Every structure is written in C-alpha cells, then in structure tokens.
PyMOL Python script that loads the backbone (N, CA, C, O; Angstrom):
from pymol import cmd

cmd.read_pdbstr("""\
ATOM      1  N   MET A   1     107.290 162.747 153.141  1.00  0.00           N
ATOM      2  CA  MET A   1     106.902 161.397 152.765  1.00  0.00           C
ATOM      3  C   MET A   1     107.287 161.068 151.321  1.00  0.00           C
ATOM      4  O   MET A   1     107.353 159.898 150.944  1.00  0.00           O
ATOM      5  N   THR A   2     107.538 162.096 150.521  1.00  0.00           N
ATOM      6  CA  THR A   2     107.921 161.840 149.139  1.00  0.00           C
ATOM      7  C   THR A   2     109.185 160.982 149.073  1.00  0.00           C
ATOM      8  O   THR A   2     109.305 160.101 148.222  1.00  0.00           O
ATOM      9  N   ALA A   3     110.118 161.251 149.977  1.00  0.00           N
ATOM     10  CA  ALA A   3     111.357 160.470 149.991  1.00  0.00           C
ATOM     11  C   ALA A   3     111.079 159.005 150.331  1.00  0.00           C
ATOM     12  O   ALA A   3     111.714 158.105 149.780  1.00  0.00           O
ATOM     13  N   VAL A   4     110.140 158.770 151.228  1.00  0.00           N
ATOM     14  CA  VAL A   4     109.790 157.393 151.595  1.00  0.00           C
ATOM     15  C   VAL A   4     109.217 156.658 150.391  1.00  0.00           C
ATOM     16  O   VAL A   4     109.614 155.529 150.103  1.00  0.00           O
ATOM     17  N   TYR A   5     108.286 157.294 149.687  1.00  0.00           N
ATOM     18  CA  TYR A   5     107.693 156.668 148.502  1.00  0.00           C
ATOM     19  C   TYR A   5     108.765 156.399 147.448  1.00  0.00           C
ATOM     20  O   TYR A   5     108.773 155.340 146.821  1.00  0.00           O
ATOM     21  N   ALA A   6     109.671 157.362 147.253  1.00  0.00           N
ATOM     22  CA  ALA A   6     110.718 157.206 146.242  1.00  0.00           C
ATOM     23  C   ALA A   6     111.678 156.081 146.611  1.00  0.00           C
ATOM     24  O   ALA A   6     112.044 155.275 145.755  1.00  0.00           O
ATOM     25  N   ILE A   7     112.087 156.020 147.865  1.00  0.00           N
ATOM     26  CA  ILE A   7     113.022 154.974 148.291  1.00  0.00           C
ATOM     27  C   ILE A   7     112.386 153.593 148.180  1.00  0.00           C
ATOM     28  O   ILE A   7     113.018 152.654 147.697  1.00  0.00           O
ATOM     29  N   VAL A   8     111.135 153.466 148.626  1.00  0.00           N
ATOM     30  CA  VAL A   8     110.450 152.171 148.531  1.00  0.00           C
ATOM     31  C   VAL A   8     110.260 151.775 147.073  1.00  0.00           C
ATOM     32  O   VAL A   8     110.377 150.598 146.732  1.00  0.00           O
ATOM     33  N   LEU A   9     109.971 152.738 146.215  1.00  0.00           N
ATOM     34  CA  LEU A   9     109.817 152.437 144.788  1.00  0.00           C
ATOM     35  C   LEU A   9     111.134 151.956 144.192  1.00  0.00           C
ATOM     36  O   LEU A   9     111.151 150.978 143.444  1.00  0.00           O
ATOM     37  N   ILE A  10     112.232 152.625 144.511  1.00  0.00           N
ATOM     38  CA  ILE A  10     113.529 152.214 143.975  1.00  0.00           C
ATOM     39  C   ILE A  10     113.917 150.827 144.483  1.00  0.00           C
ATOM     40  O   ILE A  10     114.370 149.984 143.710  1.00  0.00           O
ATOM     41  N   VAL A  11     113.739 150.593 145.779  1.00  0.00           N
ATOM     42  CA  VAL A  11     114.050 149.278 146.346  1.00  0.00           C
ATOM     43  C   VAL A  11     113.157 148.208 145.706  1.00  0.00           C
ATOM     44  O   VAL A  11     113.627 147.112 145.399  1.00  0.00           O
ATOM     45  N   GLY A  12     111.879 148.520 145.506  1.00  0.00           N
ATOM     46  CA  GLY A  12     110.961 147.558 144.895  1.00  0.00           C
ATOM     47  C   GLY A  12     111.333 147.229 143.460  1.00  0.00           C
ATOM     48  O   GLY A  12     111.294 146.065 143.060  1.00  0.00           O
ATOM     49  N   ILE A  13     111.689 148.235 142.686  1.00  0.00           N
ATOM     50  CA  ILE A  13     112.060 147.996 141.291  1.00  0.00           C
ATOM     51  C   ILE A  13     113.367 147.212 141.204  1.00  0.00           C
ATOM     52  O   ILE A  13     113.494 146.299 140.388  1.00  0.00           O
ATOM     53  N   LEU A  14     114.338 147.569 142.043  1.00  0.00           N
ATOM     54  CA  LEU A  14     115.597 146.813 142.053  1.00  0.00           C
ATOM     55  C   LEU A  14     115.365 145.370 142.503  1.00  0.00           C
ATOM     56  O   LEU A  14     115.983 144.446 141.975  1.00  0.00           O
ATOM     57  N   SER A  15     114.480 145.180 143.473  1.00  0.00           N
ATOM     58  CA  SER A  15     114.148 143.824 143.914  1.00  0.00           C
ATOM     59  C   SER A  15     113.455 143.041 142.805  1.00  0.00           C
ATOM     60  O   SER A  15     113.720 141.853 142.618  1.00  0.00           O
ATOM     61  N   LEU A  16     112.581 143.698 142.079  1.00  0.00           N
ATOM     62  CA  LEU A  16     111.892 143.050 140.967  1.00  0.00           C
ATOM     63  C   LEU A  16     112.871 142.630 139.880  1.00  0.00           C
ATOM     64  O   LEU A  16     112.771 141.526 139.344  1.00  0.00           O
ATOM     65  N   ILE A  17     113.815 143.503 139.555  1.00  0.00           N
ATOM     66  CA  ILE A  17     114.824 143.165 138.550  1.00  0.00           C
ATOM     67  C   ILE A  17     115.688 141.999 139.034  1.00  0.00           C
ATOM     68  O   ILE A  17     115.961 141.065 138.280  1.00  0.00           O
ATOM     69  N   ALA A  18     116.117 142.064 140.300  1.00  0.00           N
ATOM     70  CA  ALA A  18     116.925 140.979 140.855  1.00  0.00           C
ATOM     71  C   ALA A  18     116.155 139.663 140.857  1.00  0.00           C
ATOM     72  O   ALA A  18     116.722 138.607 140.577  1.00  0.00           O
ATOM     73  N   TRP A  19     114.854 139.729 141.175  1.00  0.00           N
ATOM     74  CA  TRP A  19     114.004 138.536 141.182  1.00  0.00           C
ATOM     75  C   TRP A  19     113.952 137.918 139.789  1.00  0.00           C
ATOM     76  O   TRP A  19     114.100 136.706 139.636  1.00  0.00           O
ATOM     77  N   MET A  20     113.741 138.757 138.772  1.00  0.00           N
ATOM     78  CA  MET A  20     113.633 138.248 137.407  1.00  0.00           C
ATOM     79  C   MET A  20     114.944 137.632 136.925  1.00  0.00           C
ATOM     80  O   MET A  20     114.937 136.575 136.295  1.00  0.00           O
ATOM     81  N   VAL A  21     116.062 138.286 137.216  1.00  0.00           N
ATOM     82  CA  VAL A  21     117.356 137.764 136.793  1.00  0.00           C
ATOM     83  C   VAL A  21     117.661 136.461 137.521  1.00  0.00           C
ATOM     84  O   VAL A  21     118.092 135.488 136.901  1.00  0.00           O
ATOM     85  N   ALA A  22     117.442 136.436 138.828  1.00  0.00           N
ATOM     86  CA  ALA A  22     117.716 135.223 139.607  1.00  0.00           C
ATOM     87  C   ALA A  22     116.827 134.076 139.155  1.00  0.00           C
ATOM     88  O   ALA A  22     117.283 132.935 139.079  1.00  0.00           O
ATOM     89  N   HIS A  23     115.575 134.360 138.855  1.00  0.00           N
ATOM     90  CA  HIS A  23     114.667 133.310 138.395  1.00  0.00           C
ATOM     91  C   HIS A  23     115.103 132.779 137.025  1.00  0.00           C
ATOM     92  O   HIS A  23     115.031 131.577 136.770  1.00  0.00           O
ATOM     93  N   ALA A  24     115.548 133.664 136.163  1.00  0.00           N
ATOM     94  CA  ALA A  24     115.984 133.238 134.833  1.00  0.00           C
ATOM     95  C   ALA A  24     117.254 132.402 134.892  1.00  0.00           C
ATOM     96  O   ALA A  24     117.411 131.450 134.127  1.00  0.00           O
ATOM     97  N   LEU A  25     118.156 132.753 135.792  1.00  0.00           N
ATOM     98  CA  LEU A  25     119.434 132.046 135.864  1.00  0.00           C
ATOM     99  C   LEU A  25     119.372 130.754 136.669  1.00  0.00           C
ATOM    100  O   LEU A  25     120.135 129.823 136.411  1.00  0.00           O
ATOM    101  N   ALA A  26     118.470 130.694 137.640  1.00  0.00           N
ATOM    102  CA  ALA A  26     118.469 129.549 138.564  1.00  0.00           C
ATOM    103  C   ALA A  26     117.143 128.806 138.575  1.00  0.00           C
ATOM    104  O   ALA A  26     116.756 128.251 139.603  1.00  0.00           O
ATOM    105  N   GLU A  27     116.457 128.788 137.474  1.00  0.00           N
ATOM    106  CA  GLU A  27     115.135 128.175 137.437  1.00  0.00           C
ATOM    107  C   GLU A  27     115.192 126.707 137.840  1.00  0.00           C
ATOM    108  O   GLU A  27     115.920 125.910 137.249  1.00  0.00           O
ATOM    109  N   GLY A  28     114.410 126.372 138.855  1.00  0.00           N
ATOM    110  CA  GLY A  28     114.298 124.998 139.313  1.00  0.00           C
ATOM    111  C   GLY A  28     115.329 124.576 140.348  1.00  0.00           C
ATOM    112  O   GLY A  28     115.213 123.487 140.911  1.00  0.00           O
ATOM    113  N   THR A  29     116.328 125.401 140.615  1.00  0.00           N
ATOM    114  CA  THR A  29     117.336 125.041 141.609  1.00  0.00           C
ATOM    115  C   THR A  29     116.977 125.648 142.962  1.00  0.00           C
ATOM    116  O   THR A  29     115.978 126.354 143.101  1.00  0.00           O
ATOM    117  N   ARG A  30     117.826 125.353 143.964  1.00  0.00           N
ATOM    118  CA  ARG A  30     117.577 125.881 145.310  1.00  0.00           C
ATOM    119  C   ARG A  30     117.633 127.402 145.357  1.00  0.00           C
ATOM    120  O   ARG A  30     117.008 128.018 146.219  1.00  0.00           O
ATOM    121  N   ARG A  31     118.367 128.005 144.449  1.00  0.00           N
ATOM    122  CA  ARG A  31     118.549 129.459 144.463  1.00  0.00           C
ATOM    123  C   ARG A  31     117.411 130.213 143.774  1.00  0.00           C
ATOM    124  O   ARG A  31     117.398 131.444 143.792  1.00  0.00           O
ATOM    125  N   ASP A  32     116.485 129.525 143.185  1.00  0.00           N
ATOM    126  CA  ASP A  32     115.367 130.164 142.500  1.00  0.00           C
ATOM    127  C   ASP A  32     114.484 130.883 143.521  1.00  0.00           C
ATOM    128  O   ASP A  32     113.996 130.252 144.459  1.00  0.00           O
ATOM    129  N   PRO A  33     114.268 132.199 143.354  1.00  0.00           N
ATOM    130  CA  PRO A  33     113.441 132.922 144.329  1.00  0.00           C
ATOM    131  C   PRO A  33     111.992 132.445 144.373  1.00  0.00           C
ATOM    132  O   PRO A  33     111.323 132.601 145.394  1.00  0.00           O
ATOM    133  N   GLU A  34     111.507 131.876 143.294  1.00  0.00           N
ATOM    134  CA  GLU A  34     110.149 131.329 143.302  1.00  0.00           C
ATOM    135  C   GLU A  34     110.033 130.181 144.295  1.00  0.00           C
ATOM    136  O   GLU A  34     109.006 130.027 144.956  1.00  0.00           O
ATOM    137  N   LEU A  35     111.083 129.378 144.400  1.00  0.00           N
ATOM    138  CA  LEU A  35     111.070 128.254 145.339  1.00  0.00           C
ATOM    139  C   LEU A  35     111.459 128.694 146.747  1.00  0.00           C
ATOM    140  O   LEU A  35     110.934 128.164 147.726  1.00  0.00           O
ATOM    141  N   ARG A  36     112.367 129.653 146.860  1.00  0.00           N
ATOM    142  CA  ARG A  36     112.840 130.096 148.177  1.00  0.00           C
ATOM    143  C   ARG A  36     111.814 130.969 148.886  1.00  0.00           C
ATOM    144  O   ARG A  36     111.570 130.786 150.078  1.00  0.00           O
ATOM    145  N   PHE A  37     111.207 131.919 148.168  1.00  0.00           N
ATOM    146  CA  PHE A  37     110.325 132.892 148.809  1.00  0.00           C
ATOM    147  C   PHE A  37     108.860 132.698 148.456  1.00  0.00           C
ATOM    148  O   PHE A  37     107.985 133.113 149.216  1.00  0.00           O
ATOM    149  N   GLY A  38     108.577 132.083 147.334  1.00  0.00           N
ATOM    150  CA  GLY A  38     107.216 131.740 146.947  1.00  0.00           C
ATOM    151  C   GLY A  38     106.299 132.929 146.726  1.00  0.00           C
ATOM    152  O   GLY A  38     106.732 134.032 146.392  1.00  0.00           O
ATOM    153  N   THR A  39     105.036 132.666 146.924  1.00  0.00           N
ATOM    154  CA  THR A  39     104.008 133.679 146.686  1.00  0.00           C
ATOM    155  C   THR A  39     104.142 134.849 147.643  1.00  0.00           C
ATOM    156  O   THR A  39     103.917 135.996 147.257  1.00  0.00           O
ATOM    157  N   ARG A  40     104.505 134.574 148.880  1.00  0.00           N
ATOM    158  CA  ARG A  40     104.640 135.643 149.865  1.00  0.00           C
ATOM    159  C   ARG A  40     105.748 136.624 149.489  1.00  0.00           C
ATOM    160  O   ARG A  40     105.582 137.835 149.633  1.00  0.00           O
ATOM    161  N   GLY A  41     106.864 136.109 149.012  1.00  0.00           N
ATOM    162  CA  GLY A  41     107.963 136.969 148.581  1.00  0.00           C
ATOM    163  C   GLY A  41     107.604 137.772 147.352  1.00  0.00           C
ATOM    164  O   GLY A  41     107.915 138.960 147.263  1.00  0.00           O
ATOM    165  N   ARG A  42     106.945 137.118 146.396  1.00  0.00           N
ATOM    166  CA  ARG A  42     106.514 137.815 145.185  1.00  0.00           C
ATOM    167  C   ARG A  42     105.518 138.910 145.527  1.00  0.00           C
ATOM    168  O   ARG A  42     105.565 139.992 144.942  1.00  0.00           O
ATOM    169  N   ALA A  43     104.614 138.644 146.471  1.00  0.00           N
ATOM    170  CA  ALA A  43     103.647 139.662 146.892  1.00  0.00           C
ATOM    171  C   ALA A  43     104.331 140.816 147.609  1.00  0.00           C
ATOM    172  O   ALA A  43     103.896 141.961 147.481  1.00  0.00           O
ATOM    173  N   SER A  44     105.382 140.544 148.354  1.00  0.00           N
ATOM    174  CA  SER A  44     106.116 141.610 149.043  1.00  0.00           C
ATOM    175  C   SER A  44     106.791 142.549 148.050  1.00  0.00           C
ATOM    176  O   SER A  44     106.743 143.769 148.208  1.00  0.00           O
ATOM    177  N   VAL A  45     107.413 141.983 147.039  1.00  0.00           N
ATOM    178  CA  VAL A  45     108.062 142.806 146.015  1.00  0.00           C
ATOM    179  C   VAL A  45     107.009 143.613 145.256  1.00  0.00           C
ATOM    180  O   VAL A  45     107.197 144.805 145.015  1.00  0.00           O
ATOM    181  N   GLY A  46     105.918 142.979 144.885  1.00  0.00           N
ATOM    182  CA  GLY A  46     104.836 143.699 144.205  1.00  0.00           C
ATOM    183  C   GLY A  46     104.224 144.780 145.077  1.00  0.00           C
ATOM    184  O   GLY A  46     103.847 145.843 144.584  1.00  0.00           O
ATOM    185  N   GLY A  47     104.125 144.513 146.366  1.00  0.00           N
ATOM    186  CA  GLY A  47     103.599 145.510 147.294  1.00  0.00           C
ATOM    187  C   GLY A  47     104.506 146.722 147.418  1.00  0.00           C
ATOM    188  O   GLY A  47     104.026 147.851 147.514  1.00  0.00           O
ATOM    189  N   MET A  48     105.810 146.499 147.416  1.00  0.00           N
ATOM    190  CA  MET A  48     106.739 147.633 147.475  1.00  0.00           C
ATOM    191  C   MET A  48     106.616 148.501 146.226  1.00  0.00           C
ATOM    192  O   MET A  48     106.573 149.728 146.321  1.00  0.00           O
ATOM    193  N   VAL A  49     106.559 147.869 145.068  1.00  0.00           N
ATOM    194  CA  VAL A  49     106.417 148.630 143.830  1.00  0.00           C
ATOM    195  C   VAL A  49     105.081 149.364 143.814  1.00  0.00           C
ATOM    196  O   VAL A  49     105.022 150.530 143.425  1.00  0.00           O
ATOM    197  N   GLY A  50     104.016 148.699 144.229  1.00  0.00           N
ATOM    198  CA  GLY A  50     102.698 149.339 144.265  1.00  0.00           C
ATOM    199  C   GLY A  50     102.635 150.499 145.242  1.00  0.00           C
ATOM    200  O   GLY A  50     102.042 151.535 144.941  1.00  0.00           O
ATOM    201  N   PHE A  51     103.247 150.332 146.419  1.00  0.00           N
ATOM    202  CA  PHE A  51     103.272 151.400 147.417  1.00  0.00           C
ATOM    203  C   PHE A  51     104.009 152.625 146.881  1.00  0.00           C
ATOM    204  O   PHE A  51     103.520 153.750 146.983  1.00  0.00           O
ATOM    205  N   GLY A  52     105.176 152.394 146.317  1.00  0.00           N
ATOM    206  CA  GLY A  52     105.958 153.512 145.788  1.00  0.00           C
ATOM    207  C   GLY A  52     105.282 154.201 144.620  1.00  0.00           C
ATOM    208  O   GLY A  52     105.248 155.430 144.557  1.00  0.00           O
ATOM    209  N   MET A  53     104.744 153.422 143.697  1.00  0.00           N
ATOM    210  CA  MET A  53     104.076 154.011 142.531  1.00  0.00           C
ATOM    211  C   MET A  53     102.836 154.794 142.918  1.00  0.00           C
ATOM    212  O   MET A  53     102.629 155.913 142.448  1.00  0.00           O
ATOM    213  N   ALA A  54     102.008 154.205 143.778  1.00  0.00           N
ATOM    214  CA  ALA A  54     100.782 154.888 144.188  1.00  0.00           C
ATOM    215  C   ALA A  54     101.093 156.119 145.027  1.00  0.00           C
ATOM    216  O   ALA A  54     100.451 157.157 144.867  1.00  0.00           O
ATOM    217  N   GLY A  55     102.074 156.013 145.919  1.00  0.00           N
ATOM    218  CA  GLY A  55     102.444 157.161 146.743  1.00  0.00           C
ATOM    219  C   GLY A  55     102.986 158.310 145.918  1.00  0.00           C
ATOM    220  O   GLY A  55     102.597 159.461 146.120  1.00  0.00           O
ATOM    221  N   MET A  56     103.875 158.010 144.997  1.00  0.00           N
ATOM    222  CA  MET A  56     104.428 159.067 144.138  1.00  0.00           C
ATOM    223  C   MET A  56     103.355 159.649 143.220  1.00  0.00           C
ATOM    224  O   MET A  56     103.320 160.858 142.989  1.00  0.00           O
ATOM    225  N   SER A  57     102.489 158.797 142.702  1.00  0.00           N
ATOM    226  CA  SER A  57     101.425 159.288 141.825  1.00  0.00           C
ATOM    227  C   SER A  57     100.464 160.206 142.573  1.00  0.00           C
ATOM    228  O   SER A  57     100.070 161.254 142.061  1.00  0.00           O
ATOM    229  N   ALA A  58     100.092 159.807 143.784  1.00  0.00           N
ATOM    230  CA  ALA A  58      99.175 160.639 144.562  1.00  0.00           C
ATOM    231  C   ALA A  58      99.860 161.910 145.050  1.00  0.00           C
ATOM    232  O   ALA A  58      99.224 162.961 145.132  1.00  0.00           O
ATOM    233  N   GLU A  59     101.129 161.829 145.371  1.00  0.00           N
ATOM    234  CA  GLU A  59     101.865 162.996 145.853  1.00  0.00           C
ATOM    235  C   GLU A  59     101.968 164.078 144.780  1.00  0.00           C
ATOM    236  O   GLU A  59     101.864 165.268 145.077  1.00  0.00           O
ATOM    237  N   PHE A  60     102.171 163.660 143.543  1.00  0.00           N
ATOM    238  CA  PHE A  60     102.350 164.615 142.455  1.00  0.00           C
ATOM    239  C   PHE A  60     101.129 164.694 141.540  1.00  0.00           C
ATOM    240  O   PHE A  60     101.258 165.020 140.360  1.00  0.00           O
ATOM    241  N   ALA A  61      99.956 164.399 142.077  1.00  0.00           N
ATOM    242  CA  ALA A  61      98.721 164.468 141.290  1.00  0.00           C
ATOM    243  C   ALA A  61      98.403 165.917 140.922  1.00  0.00           C
ATOM    244  O   ALA A  61      98.858 166.853 141.578  1.00  0.00           O
ATOM    245  N   ALA A  62      97.619 166.079 139.870  1.00  0.00           N
ATOM    246  CA  ALA A  62      97.255 167.423 139.419  1.00  0.00           C
ATOM    247  C   ALA A  62      96.324 168.119 140.412  1.00  0.00           C
ATOM    248  O   ALA A  62      96.295 169.348 140.473  1.00  0.00           O
ATOM    249  N   ILE A  63      95.567 167.348 141.185  1.00  0.00           N
ATOM    250  CA  ILE A  63      94.700 167.943 142.204  1.00  0.00           C
ATOM    251  C   ILE A  63      95.423 167.914 143.544  1.00  0.00           C
ATOM    252  O   ILE A  63      96.360 167.138 143.734  1.00  0.00           O
ATOM    253  N   ASP A  64      94.990 168.753 144.462  1.00  0.00           N
ATOM    254  CA  ASP A  64      95.621 168.829 145.776  1.00  0.00           C
ATOM    255  C   ASP A  64      95.021 167.743 146.671  1.00  0.00           C
ATOM    256  O   ASP A  64      93.837 167.784 147.006  1.00  0.00           O
ATOM    257  N   ILE A  65      95.850 166.780 147.050  1.00  0.00           N
ATOM    258  CA  ILE A  65      95.424 165.682 147.913  1.00  0.00           C
ATOM    259  C   ILE A  65      96.146 165.836 149.240  1.00  0.00           C
ATOM    260  O   ILE A  65      97.356 166.063 149.272  1.00  0.00           O
ATOM    261  N   GLY A  66      95.412 165.714 150.327  1.00  0.00           N
ATOM    262  CA  GLY A  66      95.993 165.844 151.654  1.00  0.00           C
ATOM    263  C   GLY A  66      96.954 164.696 151.960  1.00  0.00           C
ATOM    264  O   GLY A  66      96.843 163.616 151.380  1.00  0.00           O
ATOM    265  N   PRO A  67      97.900 164.934 152.877  1.00  0.00           N
ATOM    266  CA  PRO A  67      98.903 163.908 153.189  1.00  0.00           C
ATOM    267  C   PRO A  67      98.304 162.604 153.720  1.00  0.00           C
ATOM    268  O   PRO A  67      98.811 161.523 153.420  1.00  0.00           O
ATOM    269  N   ALA A  68      97.237 162.700 154.502  1.00  0.00           N
ATOM    270  CA  ALA A  68      96.620 161.485 155.043  1.00  0.00           C
ATOM    271  C   ALA A  68      96.020 160.639 153.921  1.00  0.00           C
ATOM    272  O   ALA A  68      96.163 159.416 153.915  1.00  0.00           O
ATOM    273  N   LEU A  69      95.357 161.286 152.984  1.00  0.00           N
ATOM    274  CA  LEU A  69      94.759 160.562 151.865  1.00  0.00           C
ATOM    275  C   LEU A  69      95.835 159.994 150.943  1.00  0.00           C
ATOM    276  O   LEU A  69      95.653 158.917 150.374  1.00  0.00           O
ATOM    277  N   VAL A  70      96.946 160.696 150.789  1.00  0.00           N
ATOM    278  CA  VAL A  70      98.059 160.177 150.001  1.00  0.00           C
ATOM    279  C   VAL A  70      98.578 158.887 150.631  1.00  0.00           C
ATOM    280  O   VAL A  70      98.863 157.918 149.928  1.00  0.00           O
ATOM    281  N   GLY A  71      98.698 158.878 151.954  1.00  0.00           N
ATOM    282  CA  GLY A  71      99.137 157.669 152.652  1.00  0.00           C
ATOM    283  C   GLY A  71      98.165 156.520 152.462  1.00  0.00           C
ATOM    284  O   GLY A  71      98.581 155.382 152.240  1.00  0.00           O
ATOM    285  N   VAL A  72      96.875 156.809 152.547  1.00  0.00           N
ATOM    286  CA  VAL A  72      95.857 155.770 152.342  1.00  0.00           C
ATOM    287  C   VAL A  72      95.934 155.228 150.917  1.00  0.00           C
ATOM    288  O   VAL A  72      95.831 154.019 150.708  1.00  0.00           O
ATOM    289  N   LEU A  73      96.112 156.103 149.951  1.00  0.00           N
ATOM    290  CA  LEU A  73      96.219 155.665 148.558  1.00  0.00           C
ATOM    291  C   LEU A  73      97.487 154.838 148.328  1.00  0.00           C
ATOM    292  O   LEU A  73      97.480 153.885 147.550  1.00  0.00           O
ATOM    293  N   ALA A  74      98.573 155.209 149.009  1.00  0.00           N
ATOM    294  CA  ALA A  74      99.811 154.440 148.887  1.00  0.00           C
ATOM    295  C   ALA A  74      99.636 153.036 149.464  1.00  0.00           C
ATOM    296  O   ALA A  74     100.110 152.061 148.880  1.00  0.00           O
ATOM    297  N   VAL A  75      98.966 152.931 150.593  1.00  0.00           N
ATOM    298  CA  VAL A  75      98.706 151.611 151.186  1.00  0.00           C
ATOM    299  C   VAL A  75      97.783 150.798 150.284  1.00  0.00           C
ATOM    300  O   VAL A  75      97.966 149.590 150.132  1.00  0.00           O
ATOM    301  N   ALA A  76      96.795 151.457 149.686  1.00  0.00           N
ATOM    302  CA  ALA A  76      95.915 150.767 148.740  1.00  0.00           C
ATOM    303  C   ALA A  76      96.712 150.266 147.535  1.00  0.00           C
ATOM    304  O   ALA A  76      96.449 149.176 147.027  1.00  0.00           O
ATOM    305  N   GLY A  77      97.681 151.053 147.080  1.00  0.00           N
ATOM    306  CA  GLY A  77      98.551 150.621 145.995  1.00  0.00           C
ATOM    307  C   GLY A  77      99.395 149.421 146.386  1.00  0.00           C
ATOM    308  O   GLY A  77      99.634 148.531 145.570  1.00  0.00           O
ATOM    309  N   ALA A  78      99.850 149.396 147.643  1.00  0.00           N
ATOM    310  CA  ALA A  78     100.638 148.260 148.129  1.00  0.00           C
ATOM    311  C   ALA A  78      99.794 146.995 148.161  1.00  0.00           C
ATOM    312  O   ALA A  78     100.253 145.927 147.757  1.00  0.00           O
ATOM    313  N   VAL A  79      98.576 147.114 148.636  1.00  0.00           N
ATOM    314  CA  VAL A  79      97.681 145.956 148.681  1.00  0.00           C
ATOM    315  C   VAL A  79      97.373 145.466 147.267  1.00  0.00           C
ATOM    316  O   VAL A  79      97.407 144.266 146.993  1.00  0.00           O
ATOM    317  N   GLY A  80      97.074 146.402 146.381  1.00  0.00           N
ATOM    318  CA  GLY A  80      96.782 146.030 144.998  1.00  0.00           C
ATOM    319  C   GLY A  80      97.974 145.411 144.289  1.00  0.00           C
ATOM    320  O   GLY A  80      97.828 144.415 143.581  1.00  0.00           O
ATOM    321  N   GLY A  81      99.150 145.990 144.473  1.00  0.00           N
ATOM    322  CA  GLY A  81     100.356 145.438 143.851  1.00  0.00           C
ATOM    323  C   GLY A  81     100.715 144.073 144.403  1.00  0.00           C
ATOM    324  O   GLY A  81     101.124 143.183 143.658  1.00  0.00           O
ATOM    325  N   GLY A  82     100.564 143.907 145.710  1.00  0.00           N
ATOM    326  CA  GLY A  82     100.839 142.612 146.320  1.00  0.00           C
ATOM    327  C   GLY A  82      99.862 141.546 145.864  1.00  0.00           C
ATOM    328  O   GLY A  82     100.250 140.412 145.584  1.00  0.00           O
ATOM    329  N   TRP A  83      98.596 141.915 145.790  1.00  0.00           N
ATOM    330  CA  TRP A  83      97.582 140.961 145.322  1.00  0.00           C
ATOM    331  C   TRP A  83      97.854 140.566 143.866  1.00  0.00           C
ATOM    332  O   TRP A  83      97.800 139.388 143.515  1.00  0.00           O
ATOM    333  N   TRP A  84      98.144 141.554 143.034  1.00  0.00           N
ATOM    334  CA  TRP A  84      98.382 141.287 141.619  1.00  0.00           C
ATOM    335  C   TRP A  84      99.583 140.356 141.440  1.00  0.00           C
ATOM    336  O   TRP A  84      99.526 139.406 140.659  1.00  0.00           O
ATOM    337  N   ALA A  85     100.662 140.630 142.162  1.00  0.00           N
ATOM    338  CA  ALA A  85     101.855 139.796 142.039  1.00  0.00           C
ATOM    339  C   ALA A  85     101.601 138.379 142.541  1.00  0.00           C
ATOM    340  O   ALA A  85     102.110 137.414 141.970  1.00  0.00           O
ATOM    341  N   ALA A  86     100.817 138.253 143.603  1.00  0.00           N
ATOM    342  CA  ALA A  86     100.560 136.928 144.170  1.00  0.00           C
ATOM    343  C   ALA A  86      99.614 136.115 143.298  1.00  0.00           C
ATOM    344  O   ALA A  86      99.858 134.933 143.055  1.00  0.00           O
ATOM    345  N   VAL A  87      98.553 136.726 142.830  1.00  0.00           N
ATOM    346  CA  VAL A  87      97.528 135.983 142.097  1.00  0.00           C
ATOM    347  C   VAL A  87      97.887 135.841 140.614  1.00  0.00           C
ATOM    348  O   VAL A  87      97.836 134.741 140.064  1.00  0.00           O
ATOM    349  N   MET A  88      98.243 136.936 139.980  1.00  0.00           N
ATOM    350  CA  MET A  88      98.501 136.883 138.542  1.00  0.00           C
ATOM    351  C   MET A  88      99.891 136.333 138.231  1.00  0.00           C
ATOM    352  O   MET A  88     100.129 135.879 137.112  1.00  0.00           O
ATOM    353  N   GLY A  89     100.813 136.361 139.193  1.00  0.00           N
ATOM    354  CA  GLY A  89     102.147 135.844 138.944  1.00  0.00           C
ATOM    355  C   GLY A  89     102.258 134.353 139.178  1.00  0.00           C
ATOM    356  O   GLY A  89     103.321 133.771 138.963  1.00  0.00           O
ATOM    357  N   ASN A  90     101.178 133.725 139.616  1.00  0.00           N
ATOM    358  CA  ASN A  90     101.212 132.304 139.914  1.00  0.00           C
ATOM    359  C   ASN A  90     101.093 131.512 138.620  1.00  0.00           C
ATOM    360  O   ASN A  90     100.078 131.598 137.929  1.00  0.00           O
ATOM    361  N   ASP A  91     102.123 130.742 138.289  1.00  0.00           N
ATOM    362  CA  ASP A  91     102.115 129.947 137.058  1.00  0.00           C
ATOM    363  C   ASP A  91     101.149 128.787 137.124  1.00  0.00           C
ATOM    364  O   ASP A  91     100.747 128.260 136.087  1.00  0.00           O
ATOM    365  N   LYS A  92     100.766 128.378 138.318  1.00  0.00           N
ATOM    366  CA  LYS A  92      99.900 127.215 138.482  1.00  0.00           C
ATOM    367  C   LYS A  92      98.425 127.552 138.352  1.00  0.00           C
ATOM    368  O   LYS A  92      97.588 126.651 138.302  1.00  0.00           O
ATOM    369  N   ALA A  93      98.092 128.846 138.296  1.00  0.00           N
ATOM    370  CA  ALA A  93      96.684 129.255 138.243  1.00  0.00           C
ATOM    371  C   ALA A  93      96.079 129.012 136.883  1.00  0.00           C
ATOM    372  O   ALA A  93      94.901 129.301 136.671  1.00  0.00           O
TER     373      ALA A  93
END
""", "prot")
cmd.dss("prot")
cmd.show_as("cartoon", "prot")
cmd.util.cbc("prot")
cmd.orient("prot")
C-alpha cells in the first residue's frame, strides 16, 4: 500500500501545482480551474494530497500501526484535506 499512498501523493501535488499555475494564468476566463471544476474539484485535489500525506505518515510512523488502521487514517486524511480545500479555499467565505 505504500506505493498507492506515494502515487496518490505525487499525483495530488502535481495536480495542486497545475491548479495554481492554471488559476494564475487564466483567472476569470473559461480555462480557470476555479470556474471549470469549482469547490468539488478543489476538494478532490485536496483529498488526494491529504490521502497520500496521511497514508505515508501513518505507514512510516515511529510506532507500529496495523495496515487496516493505516488505511483508515489515510481515508481520514483524505476527508480532512478535501474539507480544508473546499471550505478554507473558498474566496467567498
């Protein structure tokens, strides 16, 4: 499962970078990811980063955590990252 967490983390970080660059270059136009994908898209990218970060952190923790609990913690990280990106990333709030 370590490979899954690592791949999702890399894809999430690359998506986040692409989102930021696209938003900076196309702000207000049809190509702006904020307008195309909205809160749901931002939450998906945040969820991928949260899943990968939490999964890798739990996998390589100093204490021995079972694989099932690592998976639960990774999903909790995805929910937390998605919520944070959706709620705190909203400029209208």
